[in-house]
N, C-alpha and C positions, 0 to 999 in steps of 0.2 A: 504494500500500500504506500501511497505518497503522503508524507507529512504535510498537512495543510497549513502552511505558515500564515496565509491570509485570514484564516478562520480566527486565529488568536490575535492577529494584528493586521487590520486592514490598511494601515499606513506603512507597512513594510514594503519598501520599493525593490529590494533585492535580497538574495540570500545565497549562501554557498551550497552547492548540491553536487550529487554524483549521479551519472547516467546509470540506470539499472536495466533499461530496455531501449533498443534502438532499431529502427527499420526505415526504409525510404519514406521521408515525409513525416515521421513520427519519432518523438523522443519522450521517454518517461524518466523522471528523476526521483530520487529518494525523498526529496522535499521540494516545495515550490511556493513561491509567492503569487503564481499565476492563478487567477480565478477561472474555472471552466464554465462554459456556457450553461446556463440553467436559471430557472425561475424568472425568465424574461430578461436577465442580464447577460449581455454578450461576454464571451470569453476574452481574457486579456491578450494583448499583443505586447511585443517587446523584443528581448534578445537574450541569447545564451552566449556568454563571453568565456572563451577558453583562457588558460593561464598564459599562453603566448600572445594573447590579444585578438585572436581570431573571433569574429562576431558572427553568430548564426541568428538570423532574423526569425522570430516567432510570429507566425502569421495569424495564429488563433490558438485557443485552448479549449479542449473538450474533456468530458469524463470518459475514462476507459473502463476496462473490466474491474470489477470489485471496487476498491478504494483508490484506484490509480488516476492520475491526471496526465493527459497526452498533450504535449506541446507540438503543434503542427508547424512544420518547416518545409522548405523547398524540396520536393521529391528528387530533384536532380542532384542535390548535394549528397555526397557520400555519407552514410550514417556514422555517427560517432561511435567509438568503441565503448562497450560496457566498462564502467570503472573510471571513465573520464571525469575529471573535476571541472565544474563550470560555475560561473556566477550567473544566476537567473535574475534578470532585471526587467521589470515591467515598464511599459509606457505610462509613467505616473500621471501626466496631464490627462490622458484619456481615461485612466482608471478613476481619477478623482472626480471627473465630470459624471461618470457613471455612478459613483458613490453618492454624489449629491442628488442625482435623479432618483436613485433607488430609495433614498430616504424621503425625498419629496413625494414619491408614490405612496409611501406609508401614510403620510399626512393627507394626501388626496383621498385615500381610502376612508380615513376618519371623517373628512369633510363631507363627502357624498353620502356615506352611511348606507350603501346598498350592496347587495351581493356582487362580487367581482367575478366576471366570467373569463377574463384574460388580461394580459398586459405585456408590454414590451418597452425597451428603452434603447436608445442609441446615443451617440455623442452630442446630438443637437436637439433631441426631443424625446419625450416618453409619453406613454398613454396607458390608461386603464379602461377596460370595457365593463360597464355596469348593467345589471338587470334592473332597469328603472325606466319610468316614463320620461319622455323627452322634456315635457313641460316643467318637470321638477329640476331640471339642470339649467341654471342661470349663470352664465360665464362670469359676470361681474361679481356675483355673490361668492362663487367658488374661489375666484382669484383673491378676493379680499380675505376670506377665511383662511385660505392656504397661506397667504403671506403673513397673516397674524400669527399663525402657528410657527412659521419660520422665525419671525421676529422675536418670539418668546424665548428663543435660544435654549430650548429644553434639552436635557441630556438624552442621548440615544444609547440604551444599555443592551448589551448582549447577555443572554441567559440561557437557561435550558429547563425543560419540563420532561417528565417521564412519559413514556408511551401511554401508560395508564391514565395519567393526568390529562393528556391530550384527548384520549378517547372519552373521558368524562366531561370534557369541555369542547365539544365539536364546534362551537361558535367561534373559537379562536382561529379556525381556518377560514380566512376571508375569501380566498380564491377558489372558485368552484372547479376550475380546469386543472389545477395542480394540487396534489396531495403531498404533504411533507413525508419524507422517508421514515419508516418505522422499522423496528427490528434491531436497533443498536442500543436500546434501553432508554435513550433520551433523545429529545428533539431540540435543536437550537432555536432560540426565540430572539426577537427584537422587541424591545419595550421602550416606548416613549411615554413616561409616566403621565397619566391623566388623558392621554390621547390615543395610543394604539399599543396593542400587544398581540403578536401573532408569530407563528413559526416562520422562520426565514433563514436561509443559508447564505444570503448575499452579503456584499460588502457595503458598509454605511459610514457616514461621517459621525463624529463623536457628539456633535450638538447640532440642533436644527438650524441655528443661525449661520452655520457654515454653508448651508445650501445656497443662500443668496436669493434675491427677489425672483419670483416666477410669474409667468403669465399663462393664461389659458389661450392656447393658440387656435383651438378648434374643438367644437362639439358636433358630432354627426352620428347618424343612425347606421348601425352595422347589422341590422336584423330586426325581427319583430319586437323584441324587448332588449336589444343589445345596443347600448349607447356608449360611444367612445369619446373620452375626454383626453385631449392631448395638451400637454404642458411643455413649456420651453423656458429657458433662462431669459429674464427681462433685462438683457444687457448685451 
């Protein structure tokens, strides 16, 4: 399995690691700061730097078998040998934008207060889909409430609950399309006191104020009762 450095420290930009598996286009390390695609958050990009200075661009990151993380690289490049030491370094500016968006989506979930049917984020925008009537979504109201929660500069806390506790509190799962992984004994949570508590394995900022001002870029219908609220940075 890969040690998930990002899970304990979302602000870690790099770490020392050793190649444990390698094939054309794919590298697995014993530990990594790279977040793999999941939960609507894109996988990290960046580089693996060898001791001699050779840089291998990481084009994306995905989950592999079991608890491994696969770093996607150019298939034309000769695979690294198992046992090679590298410095794993993420594109921090890109990751930080995604962290800000991911935390903002937790706040948006609290503002709208309806079942979430899906969501996705990129470097320049993010959205959640809600099972709600269109007339209940007023862009100006959502934007004002969202920015008020951001300005409150509340702590964003990582925690955990047991599988049994989650089963006893199904309302904690806000996203209908994705179920948190069970079977490990506990499930990671993100808690913004007085605002939001839900299972989440993504990366987030430490305080809501770090998100920065947001705007509602668009609200549109994506089906009979599926309404998409898209947000973007207001700068």
